[in-house]
C-alpha angles and dihedrals in degrees: 000000000000124000120255131252125242092251095049114121120257091210130035121185128188131204146053131005131185146160105256121209112201122198111230094209117086120221094014120122127213089269090064134076110282142168120206138211121199133225138158113276145170118114102251091042090052090050089056090049091048092051092047090050088055091056105268134126104249134177133184129212106215143109136237134193125268090250139097092275089055089052089049092052094050093046093049094047090053089049089052089053095249118148107242099188089114097043101109132190127236116211097212113019115079123232107272122252128209120195119202125197115194091227094152107001092217092058109018122201110247127202114192122205106197102146143173079002139321119252092217090062090062099063110134129198094248089062092060134072097237094187092054092050090048093056104032113118092236128025112185118199122190108213090221088076087078093068095079141026143264091029090052092057091043092052093049090051092050092049090050090051090055093050093211092304116173122288103030105148125199115198101201087212105170117187111176091204090070097054138071088226140329094270091058089052091048093052092050101039101038097069092053090072088074091060100049135080095196125041125187127182148126125252095276093046090051090050090055095045103040105012101255137076093193101113101220093046091045090052090050093050093048093051091044089059093055103268111152097201122027122188124185119186114216102181111225090004092068131239124306115215131180143161131187086270100036121070114228106285129189117224109199121237122255108239121230138152102262118230096167127358093203116103096020091106091049091051086049089052095050089049091051088055089050091052094047092051090046092054094237125163116259097255093051090049092054094044090055092043092051091056093046089052092047092052092055091045087057090058133062103235134055116210096023091050100049109133130243120236095255091054092054093044092051094048091046091053091050091051093052090051093056 
């Protein structure tokens, strides 16, 4: 394995990208009168943006269409400080769109437009620097990549090239819209646990990946399969975190008035990457990530509204003083 260069990313994510259109009006469904504001979206892309906003060199492996929305995505990512060397272009498929209705704001209704196909599903191994991915400090895989080929095959090859090197992060990211059924998702996502050192998911995502949504049992199964850091999000019940040396510990949520629940998990993910690169202990990582996620939940957009480190640190200090 060759050594890295000074400008190599610290974090590489892989998976979907889109232009997200957020309805400004709360509690109004798609059948109502709405106005929309656009931003870059797609969970692994947002994680790269979140990490860059926190001061890290981040890159995303994805693909957009050869259209004005594709130009918009590439331009915005560069403005966010995200390395776009692996953001490809598809000649035929348009850049995906995702419409979000704040109905309710805590759990918006999302309508994906990924037809006739999504460019990000077409990423092939020859479009990626395999050696860079093998050596990068953090490789973040969104489990939704397993829904389609060739990106599913590409992701498996990249995981194999890393050989479960720390930190290989699996975002359990289960979106029913991308799968034939839950069983198909389980068969594709479950084996990835054996290739990761960090696993992050909510109850439902854990159920899909390891067969149970009960947080303590999910943690046990993840650790039993060799995961070094397991994180289970429990909504209002906080976040459960554990390692082989740390008993399962609940980190309480950071309360905010929710404007839009989308993107909070991606801010959380970018903050986890920040904590891993900073060498923090698991509880401190999750405390910081909880606050980063809460900040984004208190705002409308995802990528554009990712917090800076000083914002998170200040909010975290205020929370501890309460």
